OpenMM code with the backbone's topology and positions (N, CA, C; nanometers):
from openmm import Vec3, app, unit

residues = "MET LYS GLU ASP LEU LEU ARG LYS LEU VAL ARG PHE MET LYS GLU GLU GLY LEU THR GLU LEU GLU ILE ARG THR TRP GLY ARG HIS ILE ARG LEU VAL ARG GLY ALA PRO ALA GLN GLY PRO PRO THR PRO VAL LEU GLN GLU GLY ARG GLU GLU ALA PRO GLU ASP ARG LEU TYR THR ILE ARG ALA PRO MET VAL GLY THR PHE TYR ARG ALA PRO ALA PRO ASP ALA GLU PRO PHE VAL LYS GLU GLY ASP ARG VAL LYS ALA GLY GLN THR VAL CYS ILE ILE GLU ALA MET LYS ILE MET ASN GLU ILE GLU SER GLU VAL GLU GLY THR ILE VAL LYS VAL LEU ALA GLU ASN ALA LYS PRO VAL GLU TYR GLY GLN GLU LEU PHE LEU VAL ARG LEU ASP".split()
positions = [
    Vec3(-4.0045, -2.7158, -0.2131),
    Vec3(-3.9188, -2.6287, -0.1331),
    Vec3(-4.0012, -2.5674, -0.0299),
    Vec3(-3.9467, -2.5542, 0.0906),
    Vec3(-4.0205, -2.5014, 0.2072),
    Vec3(-4.0438, -2.3554, 0.1975),
    Vec3(-4.1570, -2.3085, 0.2397),
    Vec3(-4.1990, -2.1687, 0.2344),
    Vec3(-4.1039, -2.0744, 0.3013),
    Vec3(-4.0415, -2.1165, 0.4168),
    Vec3(-3.9614, -2.0278, 0.4943),
    Vec3(-3.8214, -2.0046, 0.4091),
    Vec3(-3.7820, -2.1112, 0.3379),
    Vec3(-3.6620, -2.0993, 0.2571),
    Vec3(-3.6925, -2.0010, 0.1431),
    Vec3(-3.8060, -2.0157, 0.0785),
    Vec3(-3.8411, -1.9252, -0.0269),
    Vec3(-3.8386, -1.7829, 0.0239),
    Vec3(-3.8919, -1.7578, 0.1415),
    Vec3(-3.9004, -1.6166, 0.1990),
    Vec3(-3.7608, -1.5655, 0.2220),
    Vec3(-3.6775, -1.6562, 0.2647),
    Vec3(-3.5347, -1.6066, 0.2923),
    Vec3(-3.4668, -1.5740, 0.1622),
    Vec3(-3.4880, -1.6507, 0.0608),
    Vec3(-3.4268, -1.6265, -0.0751),
    Vec3(-3.4804, -1.4919, -0.1215),
    Vec3(-3.6126, -1.4645, -0.1119),
    Vec3(-3.6738, -1.3411, -0.1631),
    Vec3(-3.6079, -1.2211, -0.0808),
    Vec3(-3.6030, -1.2377, 0.0532),
    Vec3(-3.5446, -1.1351, 0.1354),
    Vec3(-3.3994, -1.1082, 0.0905),
    Vec3(-3.3238, -1.2171, 0.0660),
    Vec3(-3.1857, -1.2019, 0.0202),
    Vec3(-3.1770, -1.1252, -0.1064),
    Vec3(-3.2723, -1.1584, -0.2075),
    Vec3(-3.2717, -1.0885, -0.3343),
    Vec3(-3.2959, -0.9401, -0.3087),
    Vec3(-3.3904, -0.9002, -0.2254),
    Vec3(-3.4215, -0.7617, -0.1939),
    Vec3(-3.3021, -0.6884, -0.1303),
    Vec3(-3.2488, -0.7536, -0.0266),
    Vec3(-3.1310, -0.6918, 0.0344),
    Vec3(-3.0123, -0.6688, -0.0601),
    Vec3(-2.9869, -0.7677, -0.1464),
    Vec3(-2.8737, -0.7450, -0.2368),
    Vec3(-2.9057, -0.6743, -0.3739),
    Vec3(-3.0315, -0.6434, -0.3834),
    Vec3(-3.0727, -0.5701, -0.5007),
    Vec3(-3.0817, -0.6504, -0.6294),
    Vec3(-3.1056, -0.7860, -0.6112),
    Vec3(-3.1099, -0.8798, -0.7211),
    Vec3(-3.2505, -0.8805, -0.7859),
    Vec3(-3.2572, -0.8961, -0.9102),
    Vec3(-3.3913, -0.9066, -0.9747),
    Vec3(-3.4116, -1.0509, -1.0153),
    Vec3(-3.3036, -1.1292, -1.0205),
    Vec3(-3.3186, -1.2694, -1.0656),
    Vec3(-3.2198, -1.3552, -0.9907),
    Vec3(-3.2642, -1.4734, -0.9516),
    Vec3(-3.1829, -1.5673, -0.8766),
    Vec3(-3.2131, -1.7064, -0.9274),
    Vec3(-3.1073, -1.7821, -0.9674),
    Vec3(-3.1357, -1.9163, -1.0183),
    Vec3(-3.0353, -2.0096, -0.9419),
    Vec3(-3.0933, -2.1188, -0.8930),
    Vec3(-3.0172, -2.2193, -0.8133),
    Vec3(-3.0450, -2.3543, -0.8749),
    Vec3(-2.9327, -2.4240, -0.8960),
    Vec3(-2.9335, -2.5675, -0.9478),
    Vec3(-2.8542, -2.6502, -0.8464),
    Vec3(-2.9143, -2.7434, -0.7854),
    Vec3(-2.8444, -2.8261, -0.6898),
    Vec3(-2.9100, -2.9638, -0.6776),
    Vec3(-2.8420, -3.0694, -0.6669),
    Vec3(-2.8916, -3.2003, -0.6457),
    Vec3(-3.0102, -3.2356, -0.7372),
    Vec3(-3.0000, -3.2037, -0.8576),
    Vec3(-3.1100, -3.2358, -0.9588),
    Vec3(-3.2283, -3.1499, -0.9434),
    Vec3(-3.2215, -3.0464, -0.8615),
    Vec3(-3.3345, -2.9556, -0.8484),
    Vec3(-3.3011, -2.8227, -0.9133),
    Vec3(-3.3998, -2.7480, -0.9522),
    Vec3(-3.3775, -2.6215, -1.0181),
    Vec3(-3.4839, -2.5270, -0.9799),
    Vec3(-3.4434, -2.4049, -0.9298),
    Vec3(-3.5405, -2.3021, -0.8985),
    Vec3(-3.4946, -2.1759, -0.9522),
    Vec3(-3.5835, -2.0948, -1.0031),
    Vec3(-3.5556, -1.9612, -1.0646),
    Vec3(-3.6522, -1.8660, -1.0131),
    Vec3(-3.6022, -1.7618, -0.9421),
    Vec3(-3.6904, -1.6586, -0.8895),
    Vec3(-3.6572, -1.5288, -0.9690),
    Vec3(-3.7640, -1.4571, -1.0070),
    Vec3(-3.7595, -1.3314, -1.0758),
    Vec3(-3.8417, -1.2350, -1.0042),
    Vec3(-3.7841, -1.1208, -0.9635),
    Vec3(-3.8544, -1.0153, -0.8859),
    Vec3(-3.8778, -0.8926, -0.9750),
    Vec3(-3.9901, -0.8418, -0.9728),
    Vec3(-4.0303, -0.7134, -1.0535),
    Vec3(-4.0688, -0.7370, -1.1915),
    Vec3(-4.0735, -0.8616, -1.2296),
    Vec3(-4.1249, -0.8892, -1.3645),
    Vec3(-4.1820, -1.0266, -1.3688),
    Vec3(-4.2889, -1.0559, -1.4567),
    Vec3(-4.3374, -1.1838, -1.4579),
    Vec3(-4.2417, -1.2863, -1.5069),
    Vec3(-4.2437, -1.4100, -1.4532),
    Vec3(-4.1499, -1.5183, -1.4927),
    Vec3(-4.1705, -1.5524, -1.6380),
    Vec3(-4.0693, -1.5716, -1.7092),
    Vec3(-4.0701, -1.6041, -1.8525),
    Vec3(-4.0132, -1.7417, -1.8703),
    Vec3(-4.0369, -1.7913, -1.9922),
    Vec3(-3.9759, -1.9155, -2.0262),
    Vec3(-3.8225, -1.8996, -2.0676),
    Vec3(-3.7604, -2.0041, -2.1116),
    Vec3(-3.6217, -1.9906, -2.1456),
    Vec3(-3.5988, -1.8825, -2.2472),
    Vec3(-3.4868, -1.8075, -2.2347),
    Vec3(-3.4593, -1.6965, -2.3334),
    Vec3(-3.4479, -1.7516, -2.4780),
    Vec3(-3.4963, -1.6647, -2.5714),
    Vec3(-3.4893, -1.6959, -2.7039),
    Vec3(-3.3855, -1.6128, -2.7655),
    Vec3(-3.3036, -1.6699, -2.8579),
    Vec3(-3.1925, -1.5864, -2.9109),
    Vec3(-3.2533, -1.4672, -2.9856),
    Vec3(-3.1873, -1.3526, -2.9682),
    Vec3(-3.2286, -1.2291, -3.0352),
    Vec3(-3.1253, -1.1998, -3.1505),
    Vec3(-3.1802, -1.1849, -3.2696),
    Vec3(-3.0989, -1.1584, -3.3838),
    Vec3(-3.0916, -1.0056, -3.4049),
    Vec3(-2.9708, -0.9506, -3.4244),
    Vec3(-2.9561, -0.8154, -3.4570),
    Vec3(-2.9716, -0.7950, -3.5976),
    Vec3(-3.0091, -0.6814, -3.6478),
    Vec3(-3.0325, -0.6599, -3.7878),
    Vec3(-2.8945, -0.6734, -3.8641),
    Vec3(-2.8987, -0.7431, -3.9717),
    Vec3(-2.7762, -0.7618, -4.0502),
    Vec3(-2.6808, -0.8739, -3.9966),
    Vec3(-2.7214, -0.9416, -3.8960),
    Vec3(-2.6408, -1.0502, -3.8295),
    Vec3(-2.7114, -1.1847, -3.8486),
    Vec3(-2.6403, -1.2770, -3.8946),
    Vec3(-2.6918, -1.4142, -3.9062),
    Vec3(-2.6748, -1.4851, -3.7745),
    Vec3(-2.7610, -1.5690, -3.7307),
    Vec3(-2.7533, -1.6498, -3.6150),
    Vec3(-2.6444, -1.7513, -3.6233),
    Vec3(-2.5464, -1.7515, -3.5343),
    Vec3(-2.4427, -1.8487, -3.5339),
    Vec3(-2.4930, -1.9779, -3.4757),
    Vec3(-2.4382, -2.0969, -3.5164),
    Vec3(-2.4875, -2.2226, -3.4621),
    Vec3(-2.4678, -2.2270, -3.3086),
    Vec3(-2.3614, -2.1616, -3.2597),
    Vec3(-2.3353, -2.1642, -3.1164),
    Vec3(-2.4506, -2.0950, -3.0308),
    Vec3(-2.5282, -2.0070, -3.1039),
    Vec3(-2.6270, -1.9374, -3.0381),
    Vec3(-2.7448, -2.0267, -2.9904),
    Vec3(-2.7522, -2.1425, -3.0543),
    Vec3(-2.8660, -2.2305, -3.0234),
    Vec3(-2.8200, -2.3574, -2.9542),
    Vec3(-2.7087, -2.3555, -2.8890),
    Vec3(-2.6594, -2.4638, -2.8116),
    Vec3(-2.6774, -2.4448, -2.6674),
    Vec3(-2.7094, -2.5662, -2.5993),
    Vec3(-2.7318, -2.5656, -2.4525),
    Vec3(-2.6471, -2.6786, -2.4051),
    Vec3(-2.5834, -2.6539, -2.2836),
    Vec3(-2.4949, -2.7558, -2.2285),
    Vec3(-2.5758, -2.8125, -2.1069),
    Vec3(-2.5797, -2.9443, -2.1022),
    Vec3(-2.6288, -3.0204, -1.9873),
    Vec3(-2.5104, -3.0468, -1.8997),
    Vec3(-2.5203, -3.0030, -1.7792),
    Vec3(-2.4064, -3.0034, -1.6830),
    Vec3(-2.4442, -3.1061, -1.5710),
    Vec3(-2.3371, -3.1628, -1.5031),
    Vec3(-2.3544, -3.2478, -1.3938),
    Vec3(-2.4006, -3.1701, -1.2709),
    Vec3(-2.5193, -3.2160, -1.2131),
    Vec3(-2.5728, -3.1411, -1.0994),
    Vec3(-2.5065, -3.1923, -0.9690),
    Vec3(-2.4113, -3.2835, -0.9787),
    Vec3(-2.3501, -3.3386, -0.8570),
    Vec3(-2.2179, -3.4070, -0.8946),
    Vec3(-2.1360, -3.4421, -0.7969),
    Vec3(-2.0167, -3.5164, -0.8250),
    Vec3(-2.0535, -3.6647, -0.8174),
    Vec3(-1.9934, -3.7464, -0.9008),
    Vec3(-2.0255, -3.8865, -0.9044),
    Vec3(-1.9575, -3.9520, -1.0285),
    Vec3(-2.0078, -4.0735, -1.0567),
    Vec3(-1.9703, -4.1516, -1.1741),
    Vec3(-2.0726, -4.1482, -1.2772),
    Vec3(-2.0312, -4.1062, -1.3926),
    Vec3(-2.1238, -4.0863, -1.5114),
    Vec3(-2.1467, -4.2206, -1.5809),
    Vec3(-2.2681, -4.2474, -1.6086),
    Vec3(-2.3041, -4.3666, -1.6853),
    Vec3(-2.4046, -4.3254, -1.8033),
    Vec3(-2.3731, -4.3666, -1.9195),
    Vec3(-2.4502, -4.3345, -2.0365),
    Vec3(-2.5773, -4.4304, -2.0458),
    Vec3(-2.5721, -4.5449, -1.9823),
    Vec3(-2.6766, -4.6424, -2.0038),
    Vec3(-2.7276, -4.6929, -1.8601),
    Vec3(-2.8428, -4.7488, -1.8546),
    Vec3(-2.8934, -4.7993, -1.7303),
    Vec3(-2.8217, -4.9267, -1.6830),
    Vec3(-2.7547, -4.9962, -1.7665),
    Vec3(-2.6744, -5.1149, -1.7358),
    Vec3(-2.5636, -5.1293, -1.8282),
    Vec3(-2.4576, -5.2011, -1.7880),
    Vec3(-2.3373, -5.2172, -1.8715),
    Vec3(-2.3624, -5.2711, -2.0118),
    Vec3(-2.4591, -5.3602, -2.0219),
    Vec3(-2.4917, -5.4245, -2.1601),
    Vec3(-2.6109, -5.3594, -2.2318),
    Vec3(-2.6597, -5.2482, -2.1754),
    Vec3(-2.7782, -5.1735, -2.2324),
    Vec3(-2.7350, -5.0687, -2.3296),
    Vec3(-2.8217, -5.0312, -2.4129),
    Vec3(-2.8024, -4.9192, -2.5060),
    Vec3(-2.7935, -4.7895, -2.4272),
    Vec3(-2.7174, -4.6915, -2.4673),
    Vec3(-2.7154, -4.5610, -2.3992),
    Vec3(-2.8486, -4.4928, -2.4055),
    Vec3(-2.8733, -4.4144, -2.2998),
    Vec3(-2.9961, -4.3341, -2.2968),
    Vec3(-3.0084, -4.2488, -2.4218),
    Vec3(-2.9047, -4.1844, -2.4608),
    Vec3(-2.9033, -4.0969, -2.5762),
    Vec3(-2.7629, -4.1102, -2.6501),
    Vec3(-2.7686, -4.0872, -2.7748),
    Vec3(-2.6468, -4.0839, -2.8579),
    Vec3(-2.6396, -3.9520, -2.9339),
    Vec3(-2.5294, -3.9249, -2.9921),
    Vec3(-2.5179, -3.7990, -3.0761),
    Vec3(-2.6166, -3.8183, -3.1973),
    Vec3(-2.6893, -3.7101, -3.2160),
    Vec3(-2.7879, -3.7152, -3.3268),
    Vec3(-2.9361, -3.7479, -3.2771),
    Vec3(-2.9394, -3.7981, -3.1515),
    Vec3(-3.0743, -3.8261, -3.0940),
    Vec3(-3.1491, -3.7020, -3.0561),
    Vec3(-3.2800, -3.7040, -3.0710),
    Vec3(-3.3626, -3.5912, -3.0279),
    Vec3(-3.4011, -3.6196, -2.8784),
    Vec3(-3.4024, -3.5178, -2.7953),
    Vec3(-3.4417, -3.5277, -2.6562),
    Vec3(-3.5551, -3.4291, -2.6281),
    Vec3(-3.6318, -3.4670, -2.5280),
    Vec3(-3.7397, -3.3763, -2.4863),
    Vec3(-3.7050, -3.3346, -2.3362),
    Vec3(-3.7629, -3.2266, -2.2981),
    Vec3(-3.7453, -3.1816, -2.1623),
    Vec3(-3.7998, -3.2908, -2.0669),
    Vec3(-3.7236, -3.3255, -1.9653),
    Vec3(-3.7691, -3.4313, -1.8712),
    Vec3(-3.7227, -3.5718, -1.9108),
    Vec3(-3.6557, -3.5873, -2.0291),
    Vec3(-3.6133, -3.7181, -2.0733),
    Vec3(-3.4811, -3.7475, -1.9983),
    Vec3(-3.4642, -3.8736, -1.9526),
    Vec3(-3.3402, -3.9126, -1.8936),
    Vec3(-3.2311, -3.9224, -1.9976),
    Vec3(-3.1207, -3.8609, -1.9682),
    Vec3(-3.0048, -3.8638, -2.0624),
    Vec3(-2.8845, -3.9485, -2.0116),
    Vec3(-2.8806, -3.9657, -1.8821),
    Vec3(-2.7686, -4.0368, -1.8240),
    Vec3(-2.7970, -4.0675, -1.6760),
    Vec3(-2.7069, -4.1373, -1.6121),
    Vec3(-2.7188, -4.1601, -1.4736),
    Vec3(-2.5832, -4.1180, -1.4047),
    Vec3(-2.5924, -4.0487, -1.2895),
    Vec3(-2.4752, -4.0264, -1.2115),
    Vec3(-2.4919, -4.0939, -1.0764),
    Vec3(-2.3931, -4.1821, -1.0512),
    Vec3(-2.3914, -4.2634, -0.9260),
    Vec3(-2.3197, -4.1786, -0.8243),
    Vec3(-2.3847, -4.1495, -0.7149),
    Vec3(-2.3217, -4.0741, -0.6021),
    Vec3(-2.3607, -4.1483, -0.4763),
    Vec3(-2.2619, -4.1836, -0.3962),
    Vec3(-2.2823, -4.2514, -0.2664),
    Vec3(-2.3774, -4.3713, -0.2894),
    Vec3(-2.3478, -4.4533, -0.3891),
    Vec3(-2.4209, -4.5759, -0.4205),
    Vec3(-2.5634, -4.5511, -0.4540),
    Vec3(-2.5976, -4.4302, -0.4953),
    Vec3(-2.7328, -4.4017, -0.5362),
    Vec3(-2.7331, -4.3623, -0.6840),
    Vec3(-2.8127, -4.4280, -0.7584),
    Vec3(-2.8228, -4.3941, -0.9106),
    Vec3(-2.9186, -4.2848, -0.9234),
    Vec3(-2.8597, -4.1664, -0.9754),
    Vec3(-2.9494, -4.0510, -0.9964),
    Vec3(-2.9698, -4.0288, -1.1473),
    Vec3(-3.0914, -4.0406, -1.1872),
    Vec3(-3.1210, -4.0127, -1.3303),
    Vec3(-3.1186, -3.8630, -1.3549),
    Vec3(-3.0389, -3.8291, -1.4614),
    Vec3(-3.0266, -3.6882, -1.4958),
    Vec3(-3.1128, -3.6635, -1.6186),
    Vec3(-3.1953, -3.5603, -1.6114),
    Vec3(-3.2891, -3.5327, -1.7167),
    Vec3(-3.2472, -3.4130, -1.7945),
    Vec3(-3.2907, -3.4105, -1.9213),
    Vec3(-3.2674, -3.2831, -2.0020),
    Vec3(-3.3660, -3.1833, -1.9524),
    Vec3(-3.3194, -3.0543, -1.9559),
    Vec3(-3.4130, -2.9513, -1.9191),
    Vec3(-3.4625, -2.8810, -2.0440),
    Vec3(-3.4145, -2.9214, -2.1570),
    Vec3(-3.4553, -2.8594, -2.2903),
    Vec3(-3.4837, -2.9664, -2.3961),
    Vec3(-3.5484, -2.9124, -2.4952),
    Vec3(-3.5766, -3.0013, -2.6124),
    Vec3(-3.4831, -2.9674, -2.7201),
    Vec3(-3.4318, -3.0731, -2.7846),
    Vec3(-3.3364, -3.0478, -2.8974),
    Vec3(-3.2720, -3.1735, -2.9442),
    Vec3(-3.1498, -3.1579, -3.0024),
    Vec3(-3.0818, -3.2693, -3.0589),
    Vec3(-2.9428, -3.2856, -2.9953),
    Vec3(-2.9049, -3.3991, -2.9473),
    Vec3(-2.7718, -3.4212, -2.8881),
    Vec3(-2.6707, -3.3994, -2.9958),
    Vec3(-2.5783, -3.3008, -2.9802),
    Vec3(-2.4751, -3.2719, -3.0762),
    Vec3(-2.3475, -3.3486, -3.0326),
    Vec3(-2.3138, -3.3516, -2.9080),
    Vec3(-2.1900, -3.4081, -2.8590),
    Vec3(-2.2086, -3.4562, -2.7182),
    Vec3(-2.1471, -3.5801, -2.6960),
    Vec3(-2.1379, -3.6350, -2.5614),
    Vec3(-2.0014, -3.5940, -2.5137),
    Vec3(-1.9978, -3.5119, -2.4009),
    Vec3(-1.8786, -3.4539, -2.3502),
    Vec3(-1.8101, -3.5341, -2.2392),
    Vec3(-1.8788, -3.6238, -2.1735),
    Vec3(-1.8235, -3.6998, -2.0683),
    Vec3(-1.8003, -3.8477, -2.1087),
    Vec3(-1.7044, -3.9112, -2.0431),
    Vec3(-1.6704, -4.0498, -2.0720),
    Vec3(-1.7419, -4.1466, -1.9812),
    Vec3(-1.7998, -4.2495, -2.0433),
    Vec3(-1.8813, -4.3464, -1.9628),
    Vec3(-1.8015, -4.4100, -1.8526),
    Vec3(-1.8628, -4.4322, -1.7405),
    Vec3(-1.8021, -4.4940, -1.6238),
    Vec3(-1.6805, -4.4184, -1.5645),
    Vec3(-1.6769, -4.2897, -1.5855),
    Vec3(-1.5640, -4.2106, -1.5365),
    Vec3(-1.6222, -4.1028, -1.4399),
    Vec3(-1.5496, -4.0629, -1.3468),
    Vec3(-1.5931, -3.9611, -1.2519),
    Vec3(-1.6185, -3.8217, -1.3225),
    Vec3(-1.7233, -3.7592, -1.2668),
    Vec3(-1.7555, -3.6194, -1.3130),
    Vec3(-1.7638, -3.5322, -1.1918),
    Vec3(-1.7327, -3.3959, -1.2221),
    Vec3(-1.7348, -3.2972, -1.1135),
    Vec3(-1.8747, -3.2233, -1.1207),
    Vec3(-1.9067, -3.1572, -1.0139),
    Vec3(-2.0260, -3.0692, -1.0093),
    Vec3(-2.0067, -2.9625, -1.1201),
    Vec3(-2.1012, -2.9452, -1.2056),
    Vec3(-2.0940, -2.8434, -1.3033),
    Vec3(-2.0301, -2.8839, -1.4332),
    Vec3(-1.9728, -3.0040, -1.4352),
    Vec3(-1.8947, -3.0469, -1.5547),
    Vec3(-1.9974, -3.0635, -1.6720),
    Vec3(-1.9448, -3.0252, -1.7886),
    Vec3(-2.0274, -3.0435, -1.9101),
    Vec3(-2.0476, -3.1893, -1.9531),
    Vec3(-2.1684, -3.2312, -1.9651),
    Vec3(-2.1969, -3.3692, -2.0080),
    Vec3(-2.2422, -3.3875, -2.1473),
    Vec3(-2.3289, -3.3048, -2.1900),
    Vec3(-2.3891, -3.3099, -2.3292),
    Vec3(-2.4044, -3.1703, -2.3851),
    Vec3(-2.3885, -3.1598, -2.5133),
    Vec3(-2.4219, -3.0406, -2.5899),
    Vec3(-2.5416, -3.0652, -2.6694),
    Vec3(-2.6475, -2.9784, -2.6566),
    Vec3(-2.7758, -2.9990, -2.7194),
    Vec3(-2.8054, -2.8796, -2.8069),
    Vec3(-2.8366, -2.9036, -2.9350),
    Vec3(-2.8905, -2.7954, -3.0185),
    Vec3(-3.0335, -2.7823, -3.0007),
    Vec3(-3.0720, -2.6621, -2.9600),
    Vec3(-3.2078, -2.6257, -2.9267),
    Vec3(-3.2967, -2.6224, -3.0558),
    Vec3(-3.4171, -2.6663, -3.0306),
    Vec3(-3.5147, -2.6592, -3.1490),
    Vec3(-3.6004, -2.5358, -3.1458),
] * unit.nanometer
topology = app.Topology()
chain = topology.addChain("A")
for resn in residues:
    res = topology.addResidue(resn, chain)
    for name in ("N", "CA", "C"):
        topology.addAtom(name, app.Element.getBySymbol(name[0]), res)
């Protein structure tokens, strides 16, 4: 990302009184935190006397663009991931074809694929839920 764009984003954060700004677009991800050191992904906090619900540890991988969703690299190939598979951060989980360009979509988290939410070879919208991952 260019330095002048970063400066504009920081200026915007100051003007609007924001302490945190997160942008996900075209397969890129940037998170800016002002006034506190950057931290890793949030960890679930358990309140006393409350058991952790399974939903507390789920992460949704969403489509970063509009296009056609493909579970495998080729029609006759095995899917990148199936329900029950373990994934690592940075591992390719699917492809979204946009404007005749095949874009590999990677997991941002480590965990287990709980559910595939999109249908193979069908259109997906920006932000559409693709996979449900149980965090480790």
